[in-house]
C-alpha positions as CSV (number, residue, x, y, z in Angstrom):
1,M,-18.4,-8.1,-33.9
2,T,-17.1,-8.4,-37.5
3,K,-17.7,-11.7,-39.3
4,L,-14.5,-13.0,-41.0
5,S,-14.5,-14.7,-44.4
6,K,-12.1,-17.6,-45.2
7,E,-9.8,-15.1,-47.1
8,D,-9.8,-12.7,-44.1
9,K,-8.8,-15.6,-41.8
10,M,-5.9,-16.6,-44.1
11,K,-4.7,-13.1,-44.5
12,L,-4.9,-12.5,-40.7
13,F,-2.9,-15.7,-40.0
14,K,-0.2,-14.7,-42.5
15,E,0.2,-11.3,-40.9
16,W,0.7,-12.9,-37.6
17,K,3.0,-15.7,-38.8
18,Y,5.2,-13.9,-41.2
19,E,4.9,-10.2,-40.4
20,Y,4.9,-10.8,-36.6
21,K,1.8,-8.7,-36.0
22,G,0.4,-9.1,-32.4
23,A,-3.1,-10.4,-31.5
24,K,-4.0,-6.9,-30.1
25,Y,-3.0,-5.2,-33.3
26,L,-5.0,-7.7,-35.4
27,S,-8.0,-7.4,-33.1
28,K,-8.2,-3.6,-33.6
29,K,-7.6,-3.9,-37.3
30,Y,-10.3,-6.5,-38.0
31,G,-12.7,-5.5,-35.3
32,V,-12.7,-8.9,-33.6
33,N,-12.3,-9.8,-29.9
34,V,-8.6,-10.6,-28.8
35,S,-9.5,-14.0,-27.3
36,R,-11.3,-15.0,-30.6
37,I,-8.3,-13.9,-32.7
38,S,-5.8,-15.8,-30.4
39,Y,-8.0,-19.0,-30.6
40,L,-8.3,-18.7,-34.4
41,L,-4.5,-18.3,-34.9
42,E,-3.7,-21.3,-32.7
43,L,-6.4,-23.4,-34.4
44,I,-4.9,-22.7,-37.9
45,D,-1.4,-23.2,-36.6
46,R,-2.3,-26.7,-35.3
47,H,-4.6,-27.9,-38.1
48,G,-3.6,-25.8,-41.1
49,F,-5.8,-23.9,-43.5
50,T,-7.9,-27.1,-44.2
51,I,-9.7,-26.5,-40.9
52,L,-11.3,-23.4,-42.5
53,D,-13.1,-25.6,-45.1
54,K,-15.4,-27.1,-42.4
55,V,-18.5,-24.8,-42.8
56,Y,-20.7,-27.1,-40.7
57,T,-19.9,-30.3,-38.9
58,Y,-22.3,-32.6,-37.1
59,H,-21.1,-33.7,-33.7
60,S,-22.5,-37.0,-32.4
61,K,-23.6,-37.6,-28.8
62,E,-20.5,-39.8,-28.1
63,F,-18.2,-37.1,-29.5
64,K,-19.7,-34.4,-27.2
65,E,-19.7,-36.7,-24.2
66,E,-16.0,-37.5,-24.6
67,A,-15.2,-33.8,-24.9
68,I,-17.2,-32.9,-21.8
69,N,-15.7,-35.7,-19.7
70,R,-12.2,-34.5,-20.6
71,V,-13.0,-31.1,-19.1
72,L,-15.1,-32.1,-16.1
73,L,-13.4,-35.4,-15.1
74,S,-9.8,-35.0,-16.4
75,D,-9.3,-31.4,-15.5
76,E,-8.3,-30.3,-19.0
77,S,-8.9,-26.7,-20.1
78,I,-11.8,-25.9,-22.3
79,N,-9.5,-24.0,-24.7
80,N,-7.1,-26.9,-25.1
81,V,-9.8,-29.5,-25.7
82,A,-11.6,-27.4,-28.2
83,L,-8.3,-26.7,-30.1
84,E,-7.4,-30.4,-30.1
85,L,-10.8,-31.4,-31.5
86,G,-10.7,-28.7,-34.1
87,L,-13.9,-26.9,-32.9
88,S,-14.6,-23.5,-34.5
89,S,-14.5,-21.8,-31.1
90,A,-14.0,-22.6,-27.4
91,G,-17.5,-21.2,-26.8
92,M,-19.1,-24.2,-28.6
93,L,-17.6,-26.6,-26.0
94,N,-18.6,-24.2,-23.2
95,N,-22.2,-24.3,-24.5
96,W,-22.2,-28.1,-24.5
97,I,-21.1,-28.2,-20.9
98,R,-23.7,-25.7,-19.8
99,S,-26.5,-27.6,-21.6
100,Y,-25.2,-30.8,-20.1
101,K,-25.5,-29.5,-16.6
102,E,-28.9,-27.9,-17.2
103,N,-30.3,-31.2,-18.5
104,G,-29.3,-33.1,-15.4
105,Y,-25.8,-34.2,-16.6
106,N,-27.3,-35.7,-19.7
107,I,-26.5,-34.9,-23.4
108,V,-29.6,-33.9,-25.3
109,I,-29.5,-33.7,-29.1
110,K,-32.2,-31.3,-30.2
111,S,-34.1,-32.3,-33.3
112,K,-35.0,-29.6,-35.9
113,G,-38.6,-28.3,-36.3
114,R,-41.4,-27.6,-33.9
115,S,-42.3,-30.7,-31.8
116,T,-45.9,-31.7,-31.0
117,R,-47.3,-32.0,-27.5
118,E,-47.0,-35.8,-27.5
119,K,-43.4,-35.6,-28.7
120,R,-42.6,-33.1,-25.9
121,E,-44.0,-35.4,-23.3
122,E,-42.2,-38.3,-24.7
123,Q,-39.0,-36.2,-24.7
124,R,-39.5,-35.3,-21.0
125,T,-40.0,-38.9,-20.1
126,R,-36.9,-40.0,-21.9
127,E,-34.9,-37.2,-20.3
128,A,-36.1,-38.1,-16.8
129,E,-35.1,-41.8,-17.4
130,A,-31.8,-40.8,-18.9
131,R,-31.2,-38.5,-15.9
132,K,-31.8,-41.4,-13.5
133,R,-29.4,-43.6,-15.5
134,R,-26.9,-40.8,-15.5
135,T,-27.0,-40.1,-11.8
136,S,-26.4,-43.8,-11.1
137,S,-23.4,-44.0,-13.4
138,P,-19.9,-44.2,-11.9
139,E,-18.7,-41.2,-13.9
140,F,-21.4,-38.9,-12.5
141,K,-20.8,-40.1,-9.0
142,A,-17.1,-39.5,-9.4
143,Y,-17.7,-35.9,-10.6
144,C,-20.1,-35.2,-7.7
145,R,-17.6,-36.5,-5.2
146,K,-15.0,-34.2,-6.8
147,C,-17.3,-31.2,-6.6
148,I,-18.2,-31.9,-3.0
149,H,-14.5,-32.3,-2.0
150,K,-13.6,-29.1,-3.8
151,K,-16.4,-26.9,-2.3
152,I,-16.3,-28.3,1.3
153,G,-12.5,-28.7,1.4
154,C,-12.0,-25.0,0.5
155,L,-13.9,-23.9,3.7
156,S,-11.4,-25.3,6.2
157,S,-7.6,-25.2,6.9
158,K,-5.4,-27.4,9.1
159,E,-5.7,-25.0,12.0
160,I,-9.3,-23.6,11.7
161,K,-12.5,-25.5,11.1
162,P,-15.3,-23.7,9.3
163,P,-18.5,-22.8,11.2
164,K,-21.5,-25.0,10.7
165,T,-23.4,-22.2,8.9
166,E,-20.8,-22.0,6.2
167,I,-20.9,-25.8,5.6
168,A,-24.7,-25.6,5.5
169,R,-24.6,-22.8,2.8
170,A,-22.1,-24.8,0.8
171,V,-24.4,-27.9,1.0
172,T,-27.4,-25.9,-0.2
173,E,-25.4,-24.6,-3.2
174,L,-24.3,-28.2,-4.0
175,R,-27.9,-29.4,-4.0
176,R,-28.8,-26.7,-6.5
177,E,-25.7,-27.3,-8.7
178,L,-25.7,-31.1,-8.8
179,G,-29.4,-31.8,-8.2
180,L,-28.5,-34.3,-5.4
181,G,-30.4,-35.1,-2.2
182,I,-29.2,-33.9,1.2
183,K,-28.6,-37.5,2.2
184,T,-26.1,-38.2,-0.6
185,I,-24.1,-35.0,0.0
186,L,-23.9,-35.6,3.7
187,E,-22.8,-39.2,3.3
188,V,-19.8,-38.0,1.2
189,I,-19.0,-35.2,3.7
190,N,-19.3,-37.4,6.8
191,D,-17.2,-40.2,5.4
192,P,-14.2,-40.5,7.8
193,D,-11.9,-41.4,4.8
194,N,-12.6,-38.0,3.1
195,N,-11.2,-35.9,6.0
196,L,-13.9,-33.2,5.5
197,P,-15.6,-31.0,8.2
198,N,-18.7,-32.9,9.4
199,L,-22.3,-31.8,9.4
200,S,-25.3,-33.9,10.7
201,R,-28.7,-33.9,9.0
202,S,-30.4,-32.3,12.0
203,N,-27.7,-29.6,12.2
204,Y,-28.3,-28.7,8.5
205,Y,-32.0,-28.3,8.8
206,D,-31.7,-26.4,12.1
207,I,-29.4,-23.9,10.4
208,L,-31.7,-23.8,7.3
209,N,-34.7,-23.0,9.5
210,R,-32.8,-20.5,11.6
211,E,-31.7,-18.6,8.4
212,D,-35.3,-18.4,7.3
213,K,-36.4,-17.0,10.6
214,D,-34.2,-13.9,10.1
215,D,-37.0,-12.1,8.3
216,L,-39.4,-12.7,11.1
217,K,-37.0,-11.7,13.9
218,Y,-35.2,-8.8,12.3
219,H,-37.8,-7.6,9.8
220,H,-37.7,-3.9,10.6
221,M,-34.0,-3.9,11.2
222,I,-33.3,-5.5,7.8
223,K,-35.4,-2.8,6.2
224,R,-33.4,-0.1,8.0
225,I,-30.0,-1.8,7.2
226,K,-30.9,-1.8,3.5
227,S,-32.1,1.9,3.5
228,I,-29.0,3.1,5.4
229,Y,-26.7,1.1,3.1
230,F,-28.2,2.4,-0.1
231,E,-28.5,6.0,1.2
232,I,-24.8,6.2,2.1
233,K,-23.8,4.2,-1.0
234,E,-25.6,6.7,-3.2
235,R,-24.1,9.6,-1.4
236,Y,-20.5,8.3,-1.1
237,V,-19.5,4.6,-1.2
238,A,-20.9,1.4,0.1
239,P,-20.5,1.4,4.0
240,G,-19.2,-1.6,6.0
241,Y,-21.1,-3.4,8.8
242,R,-19.4,-1.2,11.5
243,T,-20.8,2.0,10.1
244,I,-24.3,0.4,9.7
245,T,-24.1,-0.8,13.3
246,N,-23.3,2.6,14.6
247,H,-26.2,4.2,12.7
248,L,-28.6,1.5,14.1
249,H,-27.4,2.1,17.7
250,R,-28.0,5.8,17.2
251,E,-31.6,5.0,16.1
252,G,-32.2,2.8,19.2
253,F,-31.7,-0.7,17.8
254,K,-29.9,-3.1,20.2
255,V,-27.9,-5.4,18.0
256,N,-24.5,-7.0,18.0
257,P,-22.2,-6.0,15.1
258,K,-21.7,-9.7,14.1
259,T,-25.5,-10.0,13.6
260,V,-25.4,-7.0,11.3
261,Q,-22.4,-8.4,9.4
262,R,-24.2,-11.8,9.0
263,L,-27.4,-10.1,7.7
264,M,-25.4,-7.9,5.3
265,R,-23.6,-10.9,4.0
266,K,-26.8,-12.8,3.6
267,F,-28.3,-10.0,1.5
268,K,-25.0,-9.4,-0.4
269,L,-24.5,-5.9,1.0
270,F,-20.7,-5.5,0.9
271,G,-18.6,-2.5,1.9
272,Y,-16.3,-0.8,-0.5
273,R,-12.6,-1.8,-0.5
274,M,-10.1,0.8,-1.6
275,K,-7.2,-0.1,-3.9
276,K,-3.8,1.5,-3.0
277,K,-3.0,4.6,-4.9
278,K,0.2,6.6,-5.2
279,R,0.2,9.3,-2.5
280,Y,1.4,12.9,-2.6
281,D,4.8,13.5,-0.9
282,S,5.8,17.0,0.2
283,Y,9.2,16.0,1.4
284,E,12.0,17.9,-0.4
285,G,14.9,17.4,2.0
286,E,15.8,18.8,5.4
287,I,16.9,22.3,6.5
288,E,19.4,22.2,9.4
289,G,17.9,23.3,12.7
290,R,14.3,23.1,11.4
291,I,13.6,19.4,12.1
292,K,11.6,18.8,15.4
293,E,11.5,15.8,17.7
294,N,8.6,13.3,17.5
295,L,6.7,14.2,20.7
296,V,3.7,12.1,19.9
297,Q,5.4,8.7,19.6
298,R,2.2,7.2,18.0
299,D,0.2,8.0,21.2
300,F,-2.3,9.8,19.0
301,F,-5.3,10.3,21.2
302,S,-5.9,13.0,23.9
303,V,-8.6,13.1,26.7
304,I,-9.7,16.7,26.0
305,P,-9.7,18.8,22.8
306,N,-6.9,21.1,21.7
307,R,-4.1,19.0,23.2
308,K,-2.9,17.2,20.1
309,W,-3.4,18.3,16.5
310,Y,-2.3,16.6,13.3
311,T,-1.9,18.0,9.8
312,D,-0.7,16.9,6.4
313,I,-1.5,17.6,2.7
314,T,-3.1,15.2,0.3
315,E,-3.5,15.3,-3.5
316,F,-6.7,14.7,-5.6
317,N,-5.9,13.9,-9.3
318,L,-9.0,14.5,-11.4
319,K,-8.4,13.9,-15.2
320,G,-4.9,15.3,-14.9
321,L,-5.9,18.4,-12.9
322,K,-4.8,18.5,-9.3
323,L,-6.4,19.7,-6.1
324,Y,-4.7,19.8,-2.6
325,L,-6.4,19.5,0.8
326,S,-4.6,20.6,4.0
327,P,-6.7,19.9,7.1
328,I,-6.1,20.0,10.9
329,L,-7.4,17.0,12.9
330,D,-7.9,17.0,16.7
331,G,-6.6,14.0,18.6
332,C,-9.6,13.9,21.0
333,G,-12.6,13.2,18.8
334,G,-10.9,13.1,15.4
335,D,-12.8,16.1,14.2
336,I,-11.5,18.4,11.5
337,V,-10.8,21.8,13.2
338,A,-9.9,23.7,10.0
339,F,-8.9,23.0,6.5
340,N,-7.9,24.7,3.2
341,I,-8.3,23.6,-0.4
342,S,-5.9,24.9,-3.0
343,R,-4.8,24.3,-6.6
344,S,-1.1,24.1,-5.5
345,P,0.5,22.9,-2.3
346,N,2.1,26.2,-1.4
347,L,2.9,28.0,1.9
348,K,-0.1,30.3,1.6
349,Q,-2.4,27.3,1.8
350,V,-0.9,26.1,5.1
351,M,-0.7,29.6,6.6
352,T,-4.4,30.3,5.7
353,M,-5.4,27.0,7.4
354,L,-3.5,28.0,10.5
355,K,-5.3,31.4,10.7
356,D,-8.7,29.7,10.4
357,A,-7.7,27.2,13.2
358,F,-6.5,30.0,15.5
359,K,-9.9,31.8,15.0
360,V,-11.8,28.7,16.2
361,S,-9.5,28.1,19.2
362,S,-7.6,31.0,20.8
363,N,-6.0,29.4,23.9
364,L,-3.6,26.8,22.5
365,K,-0.6,27.0,24.8
366,G,0.9,23.6,25.4
367,L,-0.7,22.1,22.3
368,I,1.4,19.5,20.4
369,F,1.1,20.1,16.6
370,H,2.3,17.1,14.7
371,S,3.1,16.8,11.0
372,D,5.5,15.0,8.6
373,R,8.8,16.6,7.4
374,G,7.2,18.4,4.4
375,W,8.9,21.7,3.3
376,Q,6.0,23.8,4.4
377,Y,6.4,22.6,8.0
378,Q,10.1,23.5,8.0
379,H,9.4,27.1,6.8
380,K,10.3,30.0,9.1
381,A,6.9,31.6,8.9
382,Y,5.0,28.4,9.9
383,Q,7.3,27.6,12.8
384,K,7.2,31.3,14.0
385,A,3.3,31.3,14.0
386,L,3.3,28.1,16.2
387,K,6.0,29.5,18.6
388,E,4.1,32.8,19.1
389,R,1.1,30.9,20.5
390,G,3.1,28.5,22.7
391,I,2.5,25.5,20.4
392,E,5.0,22.7,20.5
393,Q,5.9,21.4,17.0
394,S,6.3,17.6,16.5
395,M,7.5,15.8,13.3
396,S,7.4,12.2,12.1
397,R,10.5,10.3,11.4
398,K,11.8,10.6,7.8
399,G,9.6,8.5,5.4
400,C,7.6,7.0,8.2
401,S,3.9,7.7,7.5
402,P,2.6,5.5,10.4
403,D,4.0,8.2,12.8
404,N,1.2,10.4,11.5
405,G,-1.3,7.5,11.3
406,L,-4.4,9.4,12.5
407,M,-4.1,11.9,9.7
408,E,-3.4,9.2,7.1
409,G,-6.4,7.3,8.4
410,F,-8.7,10.3,7.7
411,F,-7.3,10.7,4.2
412,S,-8.0,7.0,3.6
413,I,-11.6,7.4,4.7
414,L,-12.1,10.6,2.8
415,K,-10.8,9.2,-0.6
416,R,-12.4,5.8,-0.2
417,E,-15.9,7.1,0.5
418,M,-16.2,10.1,-1.8
419,F,-13.4,10.0,-4.5
420,Y,-11.9,6.7,-5.5
421,G,-14.2,5.0,-8.1
422,K,-16.4,8.2,-8.3
423,E,-14.0,10.4,-10.3
424,S,-16.4,10.4,-13.2
425,A,-19.1,12.1,-11.0
426,Y,-17.1,15.3,-10.9
427,A,-17.1,17.4,-14.1
428,N,-14.4,19.8,-12.8
429,L,-12.3,20.8,-9.8
430,E,-15.0,23.2,-8.5
431,E,-17.5,20.3,-8.2
432,L,-14.8,18.2,-6.5
433,E,-13.9,21.0,-4.1
434,Q,-17.6,21.4,-3.1
435,A,-17.9,17.6,-2.6
436,I,-14.8,17.7,-0.2
437,I,-16.4,20.5,1.8
438,E,-19.7,18.6,2.1
439,F,-17.9,15.4,3.1
440,I,-15.9,17.1,5.9
441,H,-19.2,18.5,7.3
442,Y,-20.7,15.0,7.0
443,Y,-17.6,13.4,8.7
444,N,-17.7,15.9,11.6
445,N,-21.4,16.0,12.2
446,E,-23.1,12.9,10.8
447,R,-20.7,10.0,10.6
448,P,-20.6,8.0,13.9
449,K,-17.4,6.1,14.9
450,D,-16.8,2.9,16.9
451,R,-14.0,4.5,18.9
452,L,-16.3,7.3,20.0
453,K,-18.9,4.8,21.3
454,G,-21.2,5.5,18.3
455,L,-21.0,9.3,18.6
456,T,-19.9,11.7,15.8
457,P,-16.6,13.6,16.2
458,I,-18.3,16.9,17.0
459,E,-20.7,15.2,19.5
460,Y,-17.7,13.6,21.3
461,R,-15.8,16.9,21.3
462,N,-18.7,18.8,22.8
463,Q,-19.2,16.0,25.4
464,S,-15.5,16.2,26.4
465,L,-15.7,20.0,26.8
466,V,-18.7,19.7,29.1
467,A,-17.0,17.0,31.2
């Protein structure tokens, strides 16, 4: 980061004040962080150019203590306090607060030069005594009560009380942060005037010991959870506890999903959460006589394969280049019957997908084939191909994506696990296309589902055909 001279700072301020240049513009021009520029401009605006003459200022222990108390006890912002006191940066006050907490809520003024062993021992003794005095001071006690109230109070609401395990974890964190004993923290929590969720000393230690026994009780399973988690994460995205549980059940582990969830949370193994993205829409209006009735009515599932199929088109935008996937999903096991990948969402893509699906399954009379109202599904050629094989066409209501929820769910899984957040892994559309093909094979043959009792879609399909 560029170091600014006094002349640079004055010039920078004049550009902002009189030429109305923004902080972002000045940040790029002078090569300085935006937050630092904003702080500097406000500092000069408050104190004038004389504040720039202070090259080095000694700050006494009392001065630092007053500044720290204003932030910790009076709830003033670090930025505002630093500006008011004329500090060269807000980071200076932030460092004081960090050092204050690290030294047991005691301000330590470091002397220059290397200290001898005797001096260091004397310093430690003084710091220990100062820490004892500090912990007995009313200001420190008030701050501790405030921290305990804030942390424990956030766990509960008016309707729902937090589980004892959450309170115990919060108490452990408070012990580390404040350096207090368990007795002091529990006294504040269990005080009837504080209206906080209670926790007894015996309960706390029982939970603490139980948490430590996890490694003994679930040693092999924890190892397997971690290996499954990182294996899938490396391949696609971080899986959630349900996916991990299904894999464990397939390997013979008898475990409740909530136990897996608790262990994953304990080891900070969190599943990926997808952010909403703009979706592709193939709707371009309605052709009279081509709109079909919604025969599915959100009753998506079927007992046997080839009774309900679903289709739609989704778009992949990779660095401005687009790829379109058109799959067919069976309502029995949720497996992908056929699919086609194209550079444009044209009729040829949908018709090729249909031909591939008809090769896999020949007898489709009475099948309900559901889609949205996209122009491809209103085309004469598409509707004729379905009619020739005795397939009944079904369509969602206008602009109602939940009517095709099963297909939308598959697109969500597909993009969350192998595309969103991993766009940089694909150099071109060819690599992305290959990755989609591989994921569909993984989804059909290797990815177990809760709804299918831990089976993969293809395993469930084959089981249904045998039955």
